BALOBA-1460 file (C-alpha; in Angstrom, 3 decimals):
// residues 282
<rec num="1" residu="m" x="-26.227" y="5.505" z="-0.994"/>
<rec num="2" residu="v" x="-24.738" y="8.266" z="0.806"/>
<rec num="3" residu="i" x="-20.972" y="8.942" z="-0.668"/>
<rec num="4" residu="p" x="-18.620" y="9.635" z="2.028"/>
<rec num="5" residu="e" x="-16.872" y="13.013" z="1.837"/>
<rec num="6" residu="v" x="-13.352" y="11.729" z="1.400"/>
<rec num="7" residu="l" x="-14.513" y="10.469" z="-2.178"/>
<rec num="8" residu="n" x="-16.841" y="13.004" z="-2.693"/>
<rec num="9" residu="k" x="-13.469" y="15.436" z="-2.679"/>
<rec num="10" residu="l" x="-11.680" y="12.418" z="-5.069"/>
<rec num="11" residu="g" x="-14.573" y="13.122" z="-7.330"/>
<rec num="12" residu="k" x="-13.993" y="16.824" z="-7.727"/>
<rec num="13" residu="k" x="-9.783" y="16.048" z="-8.688"/>
<rec num="14" residu="s" x="-10.315" y="14.965" z="-12.370"/>
<rec num="15" residu="l" x="-13.494" y="13.822" z="-14.459"/>
<rec num="16" residu="e" x="-12.214" y="10.321" z="-14.722"/>
<rec num="17" residu="n" x="-12.635" y="9.791" z="-10.852"/>
<rec num="18" residu="q" x="-15.961" y="11.498" z="-10.938"/>
<rec num="19" residu="k" x="-17.160" y="9.166" z="-13.590"/>
<rec num="20" residu="w" x="-16.038" y="6.459" z="-10.892"/>
<rec num="21" residu="v" x="-17.554" y="7.930" z="-7.891"/>
<rec num="22" residu="d" x="-21.156" y="8.408" z="-10.178"/>
<rec num="23" residu="s" x="-20.977" y="4.895" z="-11.162"/>
<rec num="24" residu="l" x="-21.201" y="3.446" z="-7.803"/>
<rec num="25" residu="p" x="-24.661" y="3.400" z="-6.913"/>
<rec num="26" residu="k" x="-25.606" y="1.351" z="-9.743"/>
<rec num="27" residu="f" x="-22.300" y="-1.080" z="-9.136"/>
<rec num="28" residu="l" x="-23.639" y="-1.618" z="-5.540"/>
<rec num="29" residu="e" x="-27.236" y="-1.548" z="-6.715"/>
<rec num="30" residu="k" x="-26.282" y="-5.090" z="-8.797"/>
<rec num="31" residu="l" x="-23.595" y="-6.230" z="-6.536"/>
<rec num="32" residu="i" x="-26.275" y="-6.236" z="-3.448"/>
<rec num="33" residu="e" x="-28.655" y="-8.137" z="-5.991"/>
<rec num="34" residu="e" x="-25.973" y="-10.693" z="-7.366"/>
<rec num="35" residu="w" x="-23.763" y="-11.188" z="-3.934"/>
<rec num="36" residu="n" x="-26.922" y="-11.394" z="-1.594"/>
<rec num="37" residu="l" x="-25.509" y="-8.269" z="0.688"/>
<rec num="38" residu="e" x="-27.268" y="-6.839" z="3.390"/>
<rec num="39" residu="l" x="-24.916" y="-3.355" z="3.734"/>
<rec num="40" residu="g" x="-24.063" y="-1.884" z="6.952"/>
<rec num="41" residu="s" x="-21.820" y="0.550" z="8.003"/>
<rec num="42" residu="v" x="-19.467" y="1.998" z="5.955"/>
<rec num="43" residu="y" x="-15.732" y="2.650" z="6.618"/>
<rec num="44" residu="t" x="-14.642" y="6.101" z="6.917"/>
<rec num="45" residu="d" x="-11.088" y="5.851" z="8.867"/>
<rec num="46" residu="n" x="-7.758" y="4.858" z="6.794"/>
<rec num="47" residu="v" x="-10.357" y="5.276" z="3.709"/>
<rec num="48" residu="s" x="-8.907" y="7.053" z="0.692"/>
<rec num="49" residu="c" x="-9.931" y="5.661" z="-2.707"/>
<rec num="50" residu="s" x="-11.837" y="3.410" z="-1.765"/>
<rec num="51" residu="y" x="-15.499" y="2.958" z="-1.090"/>
<rec num="52" residu="v" x="-15.484" y="0.166" z="2.240"/>
<rec num="53" residu="v" x="-18.440" y="-1.221" z="3.942"/>
<rec num="54" residu="n" x="-19.601" y="-4.068" z="6.347"/>
<rec num="55" residu="c" x="-22.196" y="-6.724" z="4.846"/>
<rec num="56" residu="i" x="-23.784" y="-9.832" z="6.182"/>
<rec num="57" residu="v" x="-23.578" y="-12.216" z="2.988"/>
<rec num="58" residu="q" x="-26.711" y="-14.418" z="2.225"/>
<rec num="59" residu="r" x="-28.013" y="-13.707" z="5.879"/>
<rec num="60" residu="k" x="-25.162" y="-16.463" z="6.934"/>
<rec num="61" residu="y" x="-21.744" y="-14.871" z="7.458"/>
<rec num="62" residu="h" x="-20.120" y="-11.039" z="7.885"/>
<rec num="63" residu="a" x="-17.618" y="-9.870" z="5.610"/>
<rec num="64" residu="v" x="-16.373" y="-6.605" z="3.838"/>
<rec num="65" residu="l" x="-17.366" y="-5.195" z="0.677"/>
<rec num="66" residu="k" x="-14.639" y="-2.697" z="-0.980"/>
<rec num="67" residu="i" x="-15.257" y="-0.611" z="-4.656"/>
<rec num="68" residu="g" x="-11.801" y="0.587" z="-5.045"/>
<rec num="69" residu="l" x="-10.680" y="3.414" z="-8.021"/>
<rec num="70" residu="p" x="-8.783" y="1.832" z="-10.742"/>
<rec num="71" residu="h" x="-5.913" y="3.564" z="-10.452"/>
<rec num="72" residu="l" x="-2.027" y="2.434" z="-11.464"/>
<rec num="73" residu="e" x="-1.044" y="1.094" z="-7.946"/>
<rec num="74" residu="a" x="-3.719" y="-1.220" z="-7.578"/>
<rec num="75" residu="i" x="-4.907" y="-2.868" z="-10.569"/>
<rec num="76" residu="n" x="-4.139" y="-6.367" z="-9.476"/>
<rec num="77" residu="e" x="-5.433" y="-5.902" z="-5.606"/>
<rec num="78" residu="i" x="-7.620" y="-8.641" z="-6.905"/>
<rec num="79" residu="e" x="-5.088" y="-11.082" z="-8.702"/>
<rec num="80" residu="g" x="-2.909" y="-10.660" z="-5.651"/>
<rec num="81" residu="l" x="-5.365" y="-11.806" z="-2.789"/>
<rec num="82" residu="d" x="-6.710" y="-14.383" z="-5.023"/>
<rec num="83" residu="l" x="-2.901" y="-15.649" z="-5.438"/>
<rec num="84" residu="l" x="-2.396" y="-15.686" z="-1.754"/>
<rec num="85" residu="n" x="-5.348" y="-16.784" z="-0.573"/>
<rec num="86" residu="g" x="-5.343" y="-15.611" z="2.958"/>
<rec num="87" residu="n" x="-1.362" y="-15.747" z="3.320"/>
<rec num="88" residu="p" x="-0.579" y="-13.432" z="4.965"/>
<rec num="89" residu="t" x="-3.618" y="-10.783" z="3.666"/>
<rec num="90" residu="v" x="-7.247" y="-11.101" z="4.267"/>
<rec num="91" residu="k" x="-9.167" y="-14.140" z="2.033"/>
<rec num="92" residu="l" x="-10.646" y="-13.045" z="-1.540"/>
<rec num="93" residu="l" x="-14.324" y="-14.142" z="-1.096"/>
<rec num="94" residu="k" x="-15.833" y="-13.329" z="-4.155"/>
<rec num="95" residu="y" x="-14.573" y="-10.422" z="-6.727"/>
<rec num="96" residu="n" x="-15.929" y="-8.391" z="-9.958"/>
<rec num="97" residu="k" x="-12.839" y="-7.419" z="-11.940"/>
<rec num="98" residu="e" x="-14.980" y="-4.903" z="-14.340"/>
<rec num="99" residu="m" x="-16.192" y="-3.413" z="-11.393"/>
<rec num="100" residu="n" x="-13.172" y="-3.777" z="-9.098"/>
<rec num="101" residu="a" x="-15.133" y="-4.787" z="-6.473"/>
<rec num="102" residu="m" x="-14.132" y="-7.672" z="-3.508"/>
<rec num="103" residu="l" x="-15.996" y="-9.311" z="-0.899"/>
<rec num="104" residu="l" x="-13.164" y="-9.901" z="1.630"/>
<rec num="105" residu="e" x="-13.160" y="-11.797" z="4.871"/>
<rec num="106" residu="k" x="-13.898" y="-10.013" z="7.572"/>
<rec num="107" residu="c" x="-10.898" y="-9.478" z="10.630"/>
<rec num="108" residu="i" x="-12.298" y="-9.157" z="13.887"/>
<rec num="109" residu="p" x="-11.826" y="-7.564" z="15.716"/>
<rec num="110" residu="g" x="-9.896" y="-5.555" z="13.591"/>
<rec num="111" residu="t" x="-7.676" y="-3.493" z="15.684"/>
<rec num="112" residu="n" x="-5.592" y="-1.359" z="13.390"/>
<rec num="113" residu="l" x="-1.530" y="-2.132" z="13.989"/>
<rec num="114" residu="n" x="-0.902" y="1.240" z="14.021"/>
<rec num="115" residu="r" x="-2.924" y="2.025" z="17.004"/>
<rec num="116" residu="l" x="0.196" y="-0.330" z="18.984"/>
<rec num="117" residu="q" x="3.652" y="1.124" z="19.463"/>
<rec num="118" residu="e" x="5.822" y="1.161" z="16.245"/>
<rec num="119" residu="p" x="8.312" y="-1.185" z="17.929"/>
<rec num="120" residu="f" x="5.904" y="-3.624" z="17.615"/>
<rec num="121" residu="q" x="5.162" y="-2.863" z="14.305"/>
<rec num="122" residu="d" x="8.206" y="-3.424" z="12.969"/>
<rec num="123" residu="k" x="7.897" y="-6.864" z="14.236"/>
<rec num="124" residu="i" x="4.525" y="-7.617" z="12.496"/>
<rec num="125" residu="i" x="5.394" y="-5.764" z="9.195"/>
<rec num="126" residu="c" x="8.602" y="-7.670" z="8.851"/>
<rec num="127" residu="n" x="7.042" y="-10.434" z="9.370"/>
<rec num="128" residu="l" x="4.000" y="-10.532" z="6.620"/>
<rec num="129" residu="l" x="6.195" y="-9.131" z="4.639"/>
<rec num="130" residu="k" x="8.413" y="-12.064" z="4.709"/>
<rec num="131" residu="e" x="5.782" y="-14.031" z="4.198"/>
<rec num="132" residu="l" x="4.494" y="-12.412" z="1.221"/>
<rec num="133" residu="w" x="8.184" y="-12.389" z="-0.353"/>
<rec num="134" residu="n" x="8.021" y="-16.564" z="-0.225"/>
<rec num="135" residu="v" x="5.368" y="-16.644" z="-2.244"/>
<rec num="136" residu="n" x="5.695" y="-18.661" z="-5.973"/>
<rec num="137" residu="y" x="4.310" y="-15.712" z="-8.321"/>
<rec num="138" residu="k" x="5.914" y="-17.111" z="-11.146"/>
<rec num="139" residu="n" x="2.382" y="-17.886" z="-13.088"/>
<rec num="140" residu="e" x="1.012" y="-14.335" z="-12.177"/>
<rec num="141" residu="n" x="1.233" y="-11.476" z="-14.903"/>
<rec num="142" residu="f" x="2.159" y="-8.752" z="-11.608"/>
<rec num="143" residu="r" x="4.146" y="-5.909" z="-13.180"/>
<rec num="144" residu="p" x="7.572" y="-4.559" z="-12.121"/>
<rec num="145" residu="l" x="8.518" y="-2.229" z="-9.851"/>
<rec num="146" residu="e" x="10.676" y="-0.657" z="-12.202"/>
<rec num="147" residu="k" x="7.207" y="0.628" z="-14.071"/>
<rec num="148" residu="m" x="5.967" y="2.682" z="-11.104"/>
<rec num="149" residu="v" x="9.513" y="3.794" z="-10.410"/>
<rec num="150" residu="n" x="9.978" y="5.289" z="-13.580"/>
<rec num="151" residu="l" x="6.156" y="6.447" z="-13.226"/>
<rec num="152" residu="w" x="7.229" y="8.680" z="-10.235"/>
<rec num="153" residu="n" x="10.064" y="9.690" z="-11.697"/>
<rec num="154" residu="e" x="8.495" y="11.702" z="-14.920"/>
<rec num="155" residu="e" x="5.929" y="12.767" z="-12.468"/>
<rec num="156" residu="t" x="9.033" y="14.540" z="-10.146"/>
<rec num="157" residu="y" x="10.549" y="15.827" z="-13.736"/>
<rec num="158" residu="k" x="7.675" y="17.333" z="-14.232"/>
<rec num="159" residu="n" x="7.421" y="19.398" z="-11.963"/>
<rec num="160" residu="l" x="10.925" y="20.234" z="-10.399"/>
<rec num="161" residu="n" x="10.604" y="23.563" z="-10.418"/>
<rec num="162" residu="s" x="7.933" y="23.599" z="-7.434"/>
<rec num="163" residu="f" x="10.652" y="21.273" z="-4.988"/>
<rec num="164" residu="p" x="12.322" y="23.336" z="-2.349"/>
<rec num="165" residu="d" x="15.623" y="21.462" z="-3.914"/>
<rec num="166" residu="s" x="14.914" y="20.469" z="-7.332"/>
<rec num="167" residu="n" x="18.847" y="18.712" z="-7.329"/>
<rec num="168" residu="l" x="18.471" y="16.798" z="-4.391"/>
<rec num="169" residu="a" x="15.057" y="15.557" z="-6.201"/>
<rec num="170" residu="k" x="16.755" y="14.732" z="-9.717"/>
<rec num="171" residu="e" x="19.303" y="12.949" z="-7.196"/>
<rec num="172" residu="g" x="16.632" y="10.883" z="-5.444"/>
<rec num="173" residu="c" x="14.983" y="9.973" z="-9.268"/>
<rec num="174" residu="l" x="18.817" y="8.927" z="-10.130"/>
<rec num="175" residu="i" x="19.235" y="6.732" z="-7.103"/>
<rec num="176" residu="k" x="15.632" y="4.759" z="-7.876"/>
<rec num="177" residu="e" x="16.936" y="4.178" z="-11.352"/>
<rec num="178" residu="e" x="20.486" y="2.560" z="-9.629"/>
<rec num="179" residu="l" x="18.822" y="0.599" z="-7.145"/>
<rec num="180" residu="i" x="15.925" y="-1.168" z="-9.591"/>
<rec num="181" residu="n" x="19.291" y="-1.588" z="-11.926"/>
<rec num="182" residu="s" x="21.038" y="-3.313" z="-9.298"/>
<rec num="183" residu="t" x="18.310" y="-5.491" z="-8.065"/>
<rec num="184" residu="k" x="19.760" y="-8.913" z="-8.195"/>
<rec num="185" residu="q" x="16.168" y="-10.810" z="-6.923"/>
<rec num="186" residu="s" x="13.115" y="-9.933" z="-7.459"/>
<rec num="187" residu="v" x="10.562" y="-11.133" z="-5.458"/>
<rec num="188" residu="l" x="6.055" y="-10.549" z="-4.853"/>
<rec num="189" residu="l" x="6.004" y="-6.917" z="-3.080"/>
<rec num="190" residu="a" x="2.843" y="-5.438" z="-1.263"/>
<rec num="191" residu="t" x="4.301" y="-1.536" z="-2.153"/>
<rec num="192" residu="d" x="2.141" y="-0.708" z="0.377"/>
<rec num="193" residu="l" x="2.051" y="-2.296" z="3.558"/>
<rec num="194" residu="h" x="2.245" y="-0.148" z="6.889"/>
<rec num="195" residu="a" x="0.344" y="-0.181" z="10.053"/>
<rec num="196" residu="g" x="-2.394" y="1.582" z="8.563"/>
<rec num="197" residu="n" x="-2.797" y="-1.565" z="6.237"/>
<rec num="198" residu="v" x="-2.964" y="-4.405" z="8.901"/>
<rec num="199" residu="l" x="-5.628" y="-5.585" z="10.956"/>
<rec num="200" residu="k" x="-6.090" y="-8.126" z="14.224"/>
<rec num="201" residu="a" x="-7.948" y="-11.160" z="13.269"/>
<rec num="202" residu="q" x="-9.169" y="-14.297" z="14.976"/>
<rec num="203" residu="r" x="-7.631" y="-16.562" z="12.100"/>
<rec num="204" residu="k" x="-4.139" y="-15.215" z="12.529"/>
<rec num="205" residu="p" x="-3.025" y="-12.676" z="15.052"/>
<rec num="206" residu="w" x="-2.622" y="-10.087" z="12.079"/>
<rec num="207" residu="l" x="-3.811" y="-9.804" z="8.379"/>
<rec num="208" residu="a" x="-2.592" y="-7.778" z="5.170"/>
<rec num="209" residu="i" x="-5.359" y="-5.398" z="3.707"/>
<rec num="210" residu="d" x="-4.861" y="-2.893" z="0.188"/>
<rec num="211" residu="i" x="-1.832" y="-4.555" z="-0.988"/>
<rec num="212" residu="k" x="-0.313" y="-3.423" z="-4.331"/>
<rec num="213" residu="p" x="1.222" y="-6.271" z="-6.075"/>
<rec num="214" residu="f" x="5.043" y="-5.633" z="-8.092"/>
<rec num="215" residu="i" x="7.501" y="-7.596" z="-8.392"/>
<rec num="216" residu="g" x="11.324" y="-6.145" z="-7.597"/>
<rec num="217" residu="d" x="13.804" y="-5.681" z="-4.529"/>
<rec num="218" residu="r" x="12.597" y="-6.510" z="-1.561"/>
<rec num="219" residu="t" x="14.338" y="-4.126" z="0.693"/>
<rec num="220" residu="y" x="11.909" y="-1.712" z="-1.240"/>
<rec num="221" residu="d" x="9.103" y="-3.117" z="0.337"/>
<rec num="222" residu="l" x="9.643" y="-2.014" z="4.235"/>
<rec num="223" residu="t" x="10.038" y="1.688" z="2.728"/>
<rec num="224" residu="q" x="6.373" y="2.448" z="3.258"/>
<rec num="225" residu="h" x="6.374" y="1.269" z="6.656"/>
<rec num="226" residu="l" x="8.965" y="3.701" z="7.422"/>
<rec num="227" residu="l" x="8.089" y="6.621" z="6.305"/>
<rec num="228" residu="n" x="4.638" y="5.873" z="8.027"/>
<rec num="229" residu="c" x="7.306" y="6.686" z="11.108"/>
<rec num="230" residu="i" x="8.660" y="10.051" z="10.036"/>
<rec num="231" residu="e" x="9.586" y="11.148" z="14.057"/>
<rec num="232" residu="r" x="11.186" y="8.124" z="14.537"/>
<rec num="233" residu="l" x="13.568" y="8.556" z="11.688"/>
<rec num="234" residu="e" x="13.530" y="11.778" z="12.069"/>
<rec num="235" residu="n" x="14.826" y="11.020" z="15.833"/>
<rec num="236" residu="n" x="17.132" y="8.488" z="15.177"/>
<rec num="237" residu="p" x="17.475" y="7.406" z="11.746"/>
<rec num="238" residu="k" x="20.291" y="5.020" z="12.203"/>
<rec num="239" residu="q" x="19.250" y="2.999" z="14.873"/>
<rec num="240" residu="t" x="15.377" y="3.058" z="13.172"/>
<rec num="241" residu="i" x="16.929" y="1.668" z="9.617"/>
<rec num="242" residu="y" x="19.494" y="-1.301" z="11.016"/>
<rec num="243" residu="r" x="16.801" y="-2.522" z="13.595"/>
<rec num="244" residu="v" x="13.494" y="-2.851" z="10.423"/>
<rec num="245" residu="a" x="16.652" y="-4.026" z="8.147"/>
<rec num="246" residu="n" x="17.818" y="-6.762" z="10.422"/>
<rec num="247" residu="l" x="14.402" y="-7.782" z="11.387"/>
<rec num="248" residu="a" x="13.579" y="-8.002" z="7.546"/>
<rec num="249" residu="k" x="16.844" y="-9.702" z="6.966"/>
<rec num="250" residu="v" x="17.734" y="-7.353" z="4.342"/>
<rec num="251" residu="d" x="20.694" y="-4.949" z="3.875"/>
<rec num="252" residu="s" x="20.680" y="-1.675" z="5.794"/>
<rec num="253" residu="s" x="22.900" y="0.149" z="3.190"/>
<rec num="254" residu="r" x="20.409" y="-0.040" z="0.989"/>
<rec num="255" residu="l" x="17.079" y="0.651" z="2.831"/>
<rec num="256" residu="t" x="18.769" y="4.051" z="3.420"/>
<rec num="257" residu="d" x="19.554" y="3.875" z="-0.368"/>
<rec num="258" residu="w" x="15.664" y="3.722" z="-0.911"/>
<rec num="259" residu="l" x="14.295" y="6.086" z="1.493"/>
<rec num="260" residu="f" x="16.553" y="8.773" z="0.858"/>
<rec num="261" residu="a" x="15.785" y="8.059" z="-3.120"/>
<rec num="262" residu="r" x="11.957" y="8.340" z="-2.072"/>
<rec num="263" residu="l" x="12.263" y="10.808" z="0.324"/>
<rec num="264" residu="a" x="14.584" y="13.158" z="-1.819"/>
<rec num="265" residu="s" x="11.903" y="13.217" z="-4.516"/>
<rec num="266" residu="e" x="8.846" y="13.780" z="-2.561"/>
<rec num="267" residu="n" x="7.398" y="17.171" z="-3.555"/>
<rec num="268" residu="k" x="7.554" y="17.602" z="1.059"/>
<rec num="269" residu="g" x="9.991" y="20.296" z="2.741"/>
<rec num="270" residu="i" x="9.824" y="17.597" z="5.585"/>
<rec num="271" residu="h" x="11.141" y="14.908" z="3.133"/>
<rec num="272" residu="q" x="13.607" y="16.895" z="1.969"/>
<rec num="273" residu="k" x="15.077" y="17.917" z="4.827"/>
<rec num="274" residu="l" x="14.709" y="14.045" z="5.923"/>
<rec num="275" residu="a" x="16.771" y="13.120" z="2.992"/>
<rec num="276" residu="l" x="19.402" y="15.426" z="3.472"/>
<rec num="277" residu="t" x="19.844" y="13.814" z="7.338"/>
<rec num="278" residu="l" x="19.891" y="10.189" z="5.462"/>
<rec num="279" residu="k" x="22.014" y="11.507" z="2.727"/>
<rec num="280" residu="e" x="24.962" y="11.585" z="5.519"/>
<rec num="281" residu="l" x="24.031" y="8.652" z="6.234"/>
<rec num="282" residu="r" x="24.764" y="6.748" z="3.167"/>
């Protein structure tokens, strides 16, 4: 087994990460035997903390094997995919929770949505999210968005001295807390849905992958897509935000607040600069 370079670099970031990387060959050997897999090409594009490989199952059908690094945001990916059962995500065919391993439906042709123009991406992302938001999650034990936001804020406060504008970072943290506290209706969230996590398929025109389920404000769920459209946000923030909010049927002012809060509290000069632009729109 050849470990992709991106995972070798990931392993060097912590002892826990390295332990996971070192365990991959053992995991893979066990899964090949248990699920009767023949492995194919390994995915390297748009992969940051998972081993993802094409495979043939029982010499009958094509699938994708994913073994993910256990981390806060993705703890409930398996439970989320199991609940959604292919709507609007890829189907979960088999899983091993102990290894955080998933045998997933293979999207054919598998074209990535980020190859298409952003206005088209807007429509697809919003349609997928609206379908997700309507799912009944009441019998599931997904975590509240507040938990992730609080951990992000703790990290920001610990590193305030390294921010280009520490006061702006603190303001972003406070706005996130206000948005969490003012949420009137909670829904199932993907939290990381952007064009890089949407593939063209046969069963449905487009399917989402790599969801990170939480429960909370639906407006938040649009931020990751927009943060992947930084140039468009910089050139025309008001129109871009209004367009996406209108497609998703959410309040554009609240979406502006969420975007401002996230950008202001991220330790990148370009993000804080854009946050100041959005602050004028609030």
